[in-house]
PDB file of N, CA, C and O in Angstrom:
ATOM      1  N   MET A   1      16.736  -7.760   1.016  1.00  0.00           N
ATOM      2  CA  MET A   1      15.681  -7.098   1.024  1.00  0.00           C
ATOM      3  C   MET A   1      14.832  -6.990  -0.570  1.00  0.00           C
ATOM      4  O   MET A   1      13.621  -7.003  -0.789  1.00  0.00           O
ATOM      5  N   ALA A   2      16.004  -6.883  -1.545  1.00  0.00           N
ATOM      6  CA  ALA A   2      15.786  -6.323  -2.574  1.00  0.00           C
ATOM      7  C   ALA A   2      15.294  -7.093  -3.304  1.00  0.00           C
ATOM      8  O   ALA A   2      14.598  -6.842  -4.288  1.00  0.00           O
ATOM      9  N   GLU A   3      15.768  -8.611  -2.685  1.00  0.00           N
ATOM     10  CA  GLU A   3      15.234 -10.051  -3.600  1.00  0.00           C
ATOM     11  C   GLU A   3      13.557 -10.312  -3.695  1.00  0.00           C
ATOM     12  O   GLU A   3      12.755 -10.815  -4.481  1.00  0.00           O
ATOM     13  N   GLY A   4      13.560  -9.557  -2.216  1.00  0.00           N
ATOM     14  CA  GLY A   4      12.191  -9.732  -1.597  1.00  0.00           C
ATOM     15  C   GLY A   4      11.086  -8.869  -2.319  1.00  0.00           C
ATOM     16  O   GLY A   4       9.922  -9.214  -2.521  1.00  0.00           O
ATOM     17  N   TRP A   5      11.743  -7.564  -2.699  1.00  0.00           N
ATOM     18  CA  TRP A   5      11.158  -6.432  -3.192  1.00  0.00           C
ATOM     19  C   TRP A   5      10.771  -6.914  -4.757  1.00  0.00           C
ATOM     20  O   TRP A   5       9.626  -6.714  -5.163  1.00  0.00           O
ATOM     21  N   ASN A   6      11.662  -7.484  -5.521  1.00  0.00           N
ATOM     22  CA  ASN A   6      11.652  -7.258  -6.597  1.00  0.00           C
ATOM     23  C   ASN A   6      11.413  -8.816  -7.461  1.00  0.00           C
ATOM     24  O   ASN A   6      11.339  -8.950  -8.682  1.00  0.00           O
ATOM     25  N   TYR A   7      11.345  -9.661  -6.646  1.00  0.00           N
ATOM     26  CA  TYR A   7      10.927 -10.989  -7.063  1.00  0.00           C
ATOM     27  C   TYR A   7      10.276 -11.978  -6.620  1.00  0.00           C
ATOM     28  O   TYR A   7       9.861 -11.718  -5.491  1.00  0.00           O
ATOM     29  N   ARG A   8       9.931 -13.178  -7.030  1.00  0.00           N
ATOM     30  CA  ARG A   8       9.181 -13.980  -6.519  1.00  0.00           C
ATOM     31  C   ARG A   8       9.485 -14.670  -5.251  1.00  0.00           C
ATOM     32  O   ARG A   8      10.193 -14.124  -4.405  1.00  0.00           O
ATOM     33  N   ALA A   9       9.031 -15.734  -5.097  1.00  0.00           N
ATOM     34  CA  ALA A   9       9.943 -16.841  -4.033  1.00  0.00           C
ATOM     35  C   ALA A   9      10.211 -18.145  -4.820  1.00  0.00           C
ATOM     36  O   ALA A   9      10.386 -19.302  -4.436  1.00  0.00           O
ATOM     37  N   THR A  10      10.187 -17.582  -6.047  1.00  0.00           N
ATOM     38  CA  THR A  10      11.170 -19.176  -7.009  1.00  0.00           C
ATOM     39  C   THR A  10      12.654 -18.678  -7.070  1.00  0.00           C
ATOM     40  O   THR A  10      13.647 -19.386  -7.232  1.00  0.00           O
ATOM     41  N   ALA A  11      12.592 -16.813  -6.847  1.00  0.00           N
ATOM     42  CA  ALA A  11      14.034 -16.581  -7.165  1.00  0.00           C
ATOM     43  C   ALA A  11      14.513 -16.922  -5.695  1.00  0.00           C
ATOM     44  O   ALA A  11      15.674 -17.330  -5.659  1.00  0.00           O
ATOM     45  N   LEU A  12      13.796 -16.834  -4.348  1.00  0.00           N
ATOM     46  CA  LEU A  12      14.732 -17.167  -3.204  1.00  0.00           C
ATOM     47  C   LEU A  12      14.866 -18.634  -3.490  1.00  0.00           C
ATOM     48  O   LEU A  12      16.070 -18.881  -3.551  1.00  0.00           O
ATOM     49  N   MET A  13      14.128 -19.750  -3.698  1.00  0.00           N
ATOM     50  CA  MET A  13      14.891 -21.249  -3.534  1.00  0.00           C
ATOM     51  C   MET A  13      15.880 -21.087  -4.543  1.00  0.00           C
ATOM     52  O   MET A  13      16.650 -21.996  -4.233  1.00  0.00           O
ATOM     53  N   ALA A  14      16.432 -20.478  -5.656  1.00  0.00           N
ATOM     54  CA  ALA A  14      17.167 -20.353  -6.331  1.00  0.00           C
ATOM     55  C   ALA A  14      18.698 -20.122  -5.759  1.00  0.00           C
ATOM     56  O   ALA A  14      19.699 -20.832  -5.857  1.00  0.00           O
ATOM     57  N   SER A  15      18.434 -18.589  -4.995  1.00  0.00           N
ATOM     58  CA  SER A  15      19.367 -18.057  -4.295  1.00  0.00           C
ATOM     59  C   SER A  15      19.910 -18.782  -3.157  1.00  0.00           C
ATOM     60  O   SER A  15      21.040 -18.699  -2.675  1.00  0.00           O
ATOM     61  N   SER A  16      18.828 -19.580  -2.768  1.00  0.00           N
ATOM     62  CA  SER A  16      18.768 -20.282  -1.342  1.00  0.00           C
ATOM     63  C   SER A  16      19.834 -21.411  -1.627  1.00  0.00           C
ATOM     64  O   SER A  16      20.722 -21.751  -0.844  1.00  0.00           O
ATOM     65  N   MET A  17      19.577 -21.974  -2.978  1.00  0.00           N
ATOM     66  CA  MET A  17      20.438 -23.016  -3.502  1.00  0.00           C
ATOM     67  C   MET A  17      21.890 -22.522  -3.409  1.00  0.00           C
ATOM     68  O   MET A  17      22.799 -22.974  -2.712  1.00  0.00           O
ATOM     69  N   LEU A  18      21.903 -21.453  -4.304  1.00  0.00           N
ATOM     70  CA  LEU A  18      23.300 -21.146  -4.638  1.00  0.00           C
ATOM     71  C   LEU A  18      24.050 -21.140  -3.487  1.00  0.00           C
ATOM     72  O   LEU A  18      25.110 -21.767  -3.488  1.00  0.00           O
ATOM     73  N   VAL A  19      23.628 -20.435  -2.320  1.00  0.00           N
ATOM     74  CA  VAL A  19      23.909 -20.236  -1.194  1.00  0.00           C
ATOM     75  C   VAL A  19      24.585 -21.637  -0.361  1.00  0.00           C
ATOM     76  O   VAL A  19      25.663 -21.865   0.189  1.00  0.00           O
ATOM     77  N   GLY A  20      23.358 -22.391  -0.594  1.00  0.00           N
ATOM     78  CA  GLY A  20      24.078 -23.881   0.065  1.00  0.00           C
ATOM     79  C   GLY A  20      24.993 -24.392  -0.598  1.00  0.00           C
ATOM     80  O   GLY A  20      25.830 -25.052   0.018  1.00  0.00           O
ATOM     81  N   LEU A  21      25.111 -24.244  -2.044  1.00  0.00           N
ATOM     82  CA  LEU A  21      26.234 -25.278  -2.798  1.00  0.00           C
ATOM     83  C   LEU A  21      27.303 -23.936  -2.738  1.00  0.00           C
ATOM     84  O   LEU A  21      28.157 -24.110  -3.607  1.00  0.00           O
ATOM     85  N   GLY A  22      27.443 -23.152  -2.283  1.00  0.00           N
ATOM     86  CA  GLY A  22      28.751 -21.764  -1.867  1.00  0.00           C
ATOM     87  C   GLY A  22      29.160 -22.602  -0.529  1.00  0.00           C
ATOM     88  O   GLY A  22      30.325 -22.998  -0.500  1.00  0.00           O
ATOM     89  N   TRP A  23      28.313 -22.919   0.598  1.00  0.00           N
ATOM     90  CA  TRP A  23      28.831 -23.301   1.728  1.00  0.00           C
ATOM     91  C   TRP A  23      29.491 -24.903   1.496  1.00  0.00           C
ATOM     92  O   TRP A  23      30.552 -25.284   1.990  1.00  0.00           O
ATOM     93  N   LEU A  24      28.458 -25.836   0.500  1.00  0.00           N
ATOM     94  CA  LEU A  24      29.436 -27.296   0.500  1.00  0.00           C
ATOM     95  C   LEU A  24      30.508 -26.939  -0.074  1.00  0.00           C
ATOM     96  O   LEU A  24      31.513 -27.507   0.355  1.00  0.00           O
ATOM     97  N   ALA A  25      30.746 -25.765  -1.375  1.00  0.00           N
ATOM     98  CA  ALA A  25      32.057 -25.977  -2.097  1.00  0.00           C
ATOM     99  C   ALA A  25      33.192 -25.544  -0.708  1.00  0.00           C
ATOM    100  O   ALA A  25      34.307 -26.026  -0.507  1.00  0.00           O
ATOM    101  N   LEU A  26      32.611 -24.700  -0.049  1.00  0.00           N
ATOM    102  CA  LEU A  26      33.797 -24.016   1.059  1.00  0.00           C
ATOM    103  C   LEU A  26      34.087 -25.054   2.368  1.00  0.00           C
ATOM    104  O   LEU A  26      35.148 -25.032   2.993  1.00  0.00           O
ATOM    105  N   TRP A  27      33.024 -25.917   2.658  1.00  0.00           N
ATOM    106  CA  TRP A  27      33.017 -27.025   3.355  1.00  0.00           C
ATOM    107  C   TRP A  27      34.293 -28.001   2.733  1.00  0.00           C
ATOM    108  O   TRP A  27      35.255 -28.439   3.364  1.00  0.00           O
ATOM    109  N   ALA A  28      34.000 -28.167   1.434  1.00  0.00           N
ATOM    110  CA  ALA A  28      34.769 -29.255   0.709  1.00  0.00           C
ATOM    111  C   ALA A  28      36.209 -28.815   0.255  1.00  0.00           C
ATOM    112  O   ALA A  28      36.749 -29.751  -0.333  1.00  0.00           O
ATOM    113  N   LEU A  29      37.019 -27.690   0.334  1.00  0.00           N
ATOM    114  CA  LEU A  29      37.851 -26.722  -0.157  1.00  0.00           C
ATOM    115  C   LEU A  29      38.165 -26.844   1.169  1.00  0.00           C
ATOM    116  O   LEU A  29      39.091 -27.603   1.458  1.00  0.00           O
ATOM    117  N   VAL A  30      37.599 -26.268   2.019  1.00  0.00           N
ATOM    118  CA  VAL A  30      38.470 -25.832   3.818  1.00  0.00           C
ATOM    119  C   VAL A  30      38.690 -26.471   4.912  1.00  0.00           C
ATOM    120  O   VAL A  30      39.714 -26.558   5.590  1.00  0.00           O
ATOM    121  N   TRP A  31      37.333 -27.056   5.085  1.00  0.00           N
ATOM    122  CA  TRP A  31      37.149 -27.410   6.233  1.00  0.00           C
ATOM    123  C   TRP A  31      37.045 -29.017   5.865  1.00  0.00           C
ATOM    124  O   TRP A  31      36.433 -29.422   4.876  1.00  0.00           O
ATOM    125  N   VAL A  32      37.744 -29.888   6.821  1.00  0.00           N
ATOM    126  CA  VAL A  32      37.674 -31.419   6.453  1.00  0.00           C
ATOM    127  C   VAL A  32      36.708 -31.922   7.291  1.00  0.00           C
ATOM    128  O   VAL A  32      36.560 -33.115   7.024  1.00  0.00           O
ATOM    129  N   ALA A  33      35.930 -31.543   8.244  1.00  0.00           N
ATOM    130  CA  ALA A  33      34.541 -32.338   9.154  1.00  0.00           C
ATOM    131  C   ALA A  33      33.668 -31.397   8.831  1.00  0.00           C
ATOM    132  O   ALA A  33      33.869 -30.205   8.599  1.00  0.00           O
ATOM    133  N   LEU A  34      32.420 -32.172   8.831  1.00  0.00           N
ATOM    134  CA  LEU A  34      31.305 -31.580   8.845  1.00  0.00           C
ATOM    135  C   LEU A  34      31.077 -31.537  10.351  1.00  0.00           C
ATOM    136  O   LEU A  34      31.260 -32.698  10.719  1.00  0.00           O
ATOM    137  N   ASP A  35      30.824 -30.922  11.221  1.00  0.00           N
ATOM    138  CA  ASP A  35      30.119 -31.007  12.749  1.00  0.00           C
ATOM    139  C   ASP A  35      28.724 -29.667  12.761  1.00  0.00           C
ATOM    140  O   ASP A  35      28.205 -28.982  11.879  1.00  0.00           O
ATOM    141  N   LEU A  36      28.618 -29.741  13.605  1.00  0.00           N
ATOM    142  CA  LEU A  36      27.024 -29.105  14.235  1.00  0.00           C
ATOM    143  C   LEU A  36      27.298 -27.938  14.375  1.00  0.00           C
ATOM    144  O   LEU A  36      26.259 -27.314  14.588  1.00  0.00           O
ATOM    145  N   GLU A  37      28.382 -27.143  14.367  1.00  0.00           N
ATOM    146  CA  GLU A  37      28.668 -25.511  13.931  1.00  0.00           C
ATOM    147  C   GLU A  37      28.495 -25.174  12.940  1.00  0.00           C
ATOM    148  O   GLU A  37      27.826 -24.168  12.706  1.00  0.00           O
ATOM    149  N   LYS A  38      29.027 -25.887  12.050  1.00  0.00           N
ATOM    150  CA  LYS A  38      29.202 -25.608  10.686  1.00  0.00           C
ATOM    151  C   LYS A  38      27.571 -25.890   9.925  1.00  0.00           C
ATOM    152  O   LYS A  38      27.047 -25.287   8.988  1.00  0.00           O
ATOM    153  N   VAL A  39      27.233 -26.654  10.471  1.00  0.00           N
ATOM    154  CA  VAL A  39      25.356 -26.689  10.075  1.00  0.00           C
ATOM    155  C   VAL A  39      24.922 -25.615  10.409  1.00  0.00           C
ATOM    156  O   VAL A  39      24.709 -24.846   9.471  1.00  0.00           O
ATOM    157  N   LEU A  40      24.627 -25.131  11.739  1.00  0.00           N
ATOM    158  CA  LEU A  40      23.883 -24.275  12.426  1.00  0.00           C
ATOM    159  C   LEU A  40      24.349 -22.953  11.547  1.00  0.00           C
ATOM    160  O   LEU A  40      23.613 -22.100  11.050  1.00  0.00           O
ATOM    161  N   LEU A  41      25.952 -23.051  11.498  1.00  0.00           N
ATOM    162  CA  LEU A  41      26.072 -21.656  10.545  1.00  0.00           C
ATOM    163  C   LEU A  41      25.249 -21.113   9.232  1.00  0.00           C
ATOM    164  O   LEU A  41      24.939 -19.996   8.817  1.00  0.00           O
ATOM    165  N   LEU A  42      25.008 -22.763   8.689  1.00  0.00           N
ATOM    166  CA  LEU A  42      24.480 -22.217   7.220  1.00  0.00           C
ATOM    167  C   LEU A  42      23.121 -22.466   7.761  1.00  0.00           C
ATOM    168  O   LEU A  42      22.507 -21.965   6.819  1.00  0.00           O
ATOM    169  N   PHE A  43      22.348 -22.799   8.438  1.00  0.00           N
ATOM    170  CA  PHE A  43      21.007 -22.615   9.002  1.00  0.00           C
ATOM    171  C   PHE A  43      21.003 -21.212   9.252  1.00  0.00           C
ATOM    172  O   PHE A  43      20.117 -20.560   8.699  1.00  0.00           O
ATOM    173  N   ALA A  44      21.641 -20.754   9.819  1.00  0.00           N
ATOM    174  CA  ALA A  44      21.321 -19.256  10.339  1.00  0.00           C
ATOM    175  C   ALA A  44      21.418 -18.222   9.395  1.00  0.00           C
ATOM    176  O   ALA A  44      20.906 -17.103   9.421  1.00  0.00           O
ATOM    177  N   ASP A  45      22.386 -18.925   8.278  1.00  0.00           N
ATOM    178  CA  ASP A  45      22.838 -17.704   6.955  1.00  0.00           C
ATOM    179  C   ASP A  45      21.619 -18.058   5.942  1.00  0.00           C
ATOM    180  O   ASP A  45      21.329 -17.161   5.151  1.00  0.00           O
ATOM    181  N   LEU A  46      20.952 -19.134   5.882  1.00  0.00           N
ATOM    182  CA  LEU A  46      19.797 -19.123   4.904  1.00  0.00           C
ATOM    183  C   LEU A  46      18.628 -18.601   5.958  1.00  0.00           C
ATOM    184  O   LEU A  46      17.788 -18.017   5.273  1.00  0.00           O
ATOM    185  N   ALA A  47      18.294 -18.584   7.168  1.00  0.00           N
ATOM    186  CA  ALA A  47      17.288 -17.985   8.142  1.00  0.00           C
ATOM    187  C   ALA A  47      17.627 -15.967   7.660  1.00  0.00           C
ATOM    188  O   ALA A  47      16.754 -15.112   7.514  1.00  0.00           O
ATOM    189  N   ALA A  48      18.457 -15.866   7.589  1.00  0.00           N
ATOM    190  CA  ALA A  48      18.909 -14.491   7.248  1.00  0.00           C
ATOM    191  C   ALA A  48      18.385 -14.013   6.248  1.00  0.00           C
ATOM    192  O   ALA A  48      17.493 -13.167   6.185  1.00  0.00           O
ATOM    193  N   HIS A  49      19.036 -14.650   5.273  1.00  0.00           N
ATOM    194  CA  HIS A  49      18.382 -15.107   3.498  1.00  0.00           C
ATOM    195  C   HIS A  49      16.829 -14.636   3.389  1.00  0.00           C
ATOM    196  O   HIS A  49      16.398 -13.705   2.709  1.00  0.00           O
ATOM    197  N   GLN A  50      15.999 -15.637   4.346  1.00  0.00           N
ATOM    198  CA  GLN A  50      14.910 -15.443   4.076  1.00  0.00           C
ATOM    199  C   GLN A  50      14.123 -14.615   4.770  1.00  0.00           C
ATOM    200  O   GLN A  50      12.977 -14.414   4.366  1.00  0.00           O
ATOM    201  N   ALA A  51      14.533 -14.082   5.766  1.00  0.00           N
ATOM    202  CA  ALA A  51      13.983 -13.103   6.574  1.00  0.00           C
ATOM    203  C   ALA A  51      13.746 -11.782   5.720  1.00  0.00           C
ATOM    204  O   ALA A  51      12.759 -11.049   5.665  1.00  0.00           O
ATOM    205  N   GLY A  52      14.836 -11.726   5.143  1.00  0.00           N
ATOM    206  CA  GLY A  52      15.546 -10.347   4.137  1.00  0.00           C
ATOM    207  C   GLY A  52      14.352 -10.550   2.929  1.00  0.00           C
ATOM    208  O   GLY A  52      13.506  -9.694   2.671  1.00  0.00           O
ATOM    209  N   TYR A  53      14.441 -11.535   2.421  1.00  0.00           N
ATOM    210  CA  TYR A  53      13.165 -11.412   1.528  1.00  0.00           C
ATOM    211  C   TYR A  53      11.865 -11.405   1.925  1.00  0.00           C
ATOM    212  O   TYR A  53      11.050 -10.767   1.259  1.00  0.00           O
ATOM    213  N   LEU A  54      11.371 -12.292   3.362  1.00  0.00           N
ATOM    214  CA  LEU A  54      10.157 -11.803   3.629  1.00  0.00           C
ATOM    215  C   LEU A  54       9.607 -10.180   3.903  1.00  0.00           C
ATOM    216  O   LEU A  54       8.517  -9.662   3.662  1.00  0.00           O
ATOM    217  N   VAL A  55      10.906  -9.608   4.534  1.00  0.00           N
ATOM    218  CA  VAL A  55      10.512  -8.365   4.780  1.00  0.00           C
ATOM    219  C   VAL A  55      10.445  -7.369   3.487  1.00  0.00           C
ATOM    220  O   VAL A  55       9.907  -6.262   3.482  1.00  0.00           O
ATOM    221  N   GLY A  56      11.108  -8.002   2.389  1.00  0.00           N
ATOM    222  CA  GLY A  56      11.280  -7.017   1.051  1.00  0.00           C
ATOM    223  C   GLY A  56       9.878  -7.206   0.722  1.00  0.00           C
ATOM    224  O   GLY A  56       9.153  -6.257   0.424  1.00  0.00           O
ATOM    225  N   ALA A  57       9.357  -8.782   0.782  1.00  0.00           N
ATOM    226  CA  ALA A  57       7.977  -9.228   0.101  1.00  0.00           C
ATOM    227  C   ALA A  57       7.072  -8.106   0.901  1.00  0.00           C
ATOM    228  O   ALA A  57       6.205  -7.494   0.277  1.00  0.00           O
ATOM    229  N   TYR A  58       7.306  -7.844   2.350  1.00  0.00           N
ATOM    230  CA  TYR A  58       6.541  -7.421   3.302  1.00  0.00           C
ATOM    231  C   TYR A  58       6.177  -5.918   2.670  1.00  0.00           C
ATOM    232  O   TYR A  58       5.153  -5.710   2.020  1.00  0.00           O
ATOM    233  N   TRP A  59       6.755  -5.336   2.842  1.00  0.00           N
ATOM    234  CA  TRP A  59       7.180  -3.956   2.039  1.00  0.00           C
ATOM    235  C   TRP A  59       6.700  -3.919   0.805  1.00  0.00           C
ATOM    236  O   TRP A  59       5.774  -3.124   0.640  1.00  0.00           O
ATOM    237  N   ARG A  60       7.141  -4.707  -0.367  1.00  0.00           N
ATOM    238  CA  ARG A  60       6.381  -4.588  -1.762  1.00  0.00           C
ATOM    239  C   ARG A  60       4.852  -4.609  -1.484  1.00  0.00           C
ATOM    240  O   ARG A  60       4.248  -3.600  -1.848  1.00  0.00           O
ATOM    241  N   GLY A  61       4.201  -5.503  -0.953  1.00  0.00           N
ATOM    242  CA  GLY A  61       2.717  -5.776  -0.634  1.00  0.00           C
ATOM    243  C   GLY A  61       2.292  -4.313   0.045  1.00  0.00           C
ATOM    244  O   GLY A  61       1.312  -3.796  -0.491  1.00  0.00           O
ATOM    245  N   ALA A  62       2.944  -3.507   1.248  1.00  0.00           N
ATOM    246  CA  ALA A  62       2.280  -2.602   1.831  1.00  0.00           C
ATOM    247  C   ALA A  62       2.360  -1.877   0.857  1.00  0.00           C
ATOM    248  O   ALA A  62       1.272  -1.739   0.298  1.00  0.00           O
ATOM    249  N   ALA A  63       3.352  -1.234   0.306  1.00  0.00           N
ATOM    250  CA  ALA A  63       3.578   0.017  -1.041  1.00  0.00           C
ATOM    251  C   ALA A  63       2.840  -0.407  -2.511  1.00  0.00           C
ATOM    252  O   ALA A  63       2.995   0.300  -3.506  1.00  0.00           O
ATOM    253  N   SER A  64       2.035  -1.622  -2.531  1.00  0.00           N
ATOM    254  CA  SER A  64       1.130  -1.731  -3.401  1.00  0.00           C
ATOM    255  C   SER A  64       0.141  -1.032  -3.206  1.00  0.00           C
ATOM    256  O   SER A  64      -0.456  -0.873  -2.142  1.00  0.00           O
ATOM    257  N   GLU A  65      -0.153  -0.432  -4.549  1.00  0.00           N
ATOM    258  CA  GLU A  65      -1.175   0.523  -4.969  1.00  0.00           C
ATOM    259  C   GLU A  65      -2.729  -0.092  -4.676  1.00  0.00           C
ATOM    260  O   GLU A  65      -3.681   0.602  -4.317  1.00  0.00           O
ATOM    261  N   ASP A  66      -2.767  -1.680  -4.932  1.00  0.00           N
ATOM    262  CA  ASP A  66      -4.138  -2.130  -5.476  1.00  0.00           C
ATOM    263  C   ASP A  66      -4.414  -2.768  -3.997  1.00  0.00           C
ATOM    264  O   ASP A  66      -5.394  -3.514  -3.996  1.00  0.00           O
ATOM    265  N   ARG A  67      -3.858  -2.651  -2.934  1.00  0.00           N
ATOM    266  CA  ARG A  67      -4.585  -3.149  -1.577  1.00  0.00           C
ATOM    267  C   ARG A  67      -5.950  -2.246  -1.333  1.00  0.00           C
ATOM    268  O   ARG A  67      -6.662  -2.457  -0.351  1.00  0.00           O
TER     269      ARG A  67
END
């Protein structure tokens, strides 16, 4: 949520790419096969990441004085 409060959507894209690269590195080092469960875990993690950003951005907009 702090990311949505303080930054714009470009920061979300960059941090989502870092999360995706982290998952890719974890898959490469720990797991041998890429199956549906691991892909769904990645999508769930990215969805939670985006939801936190959206809540923070909404709160920033609601707390803004120029509304």
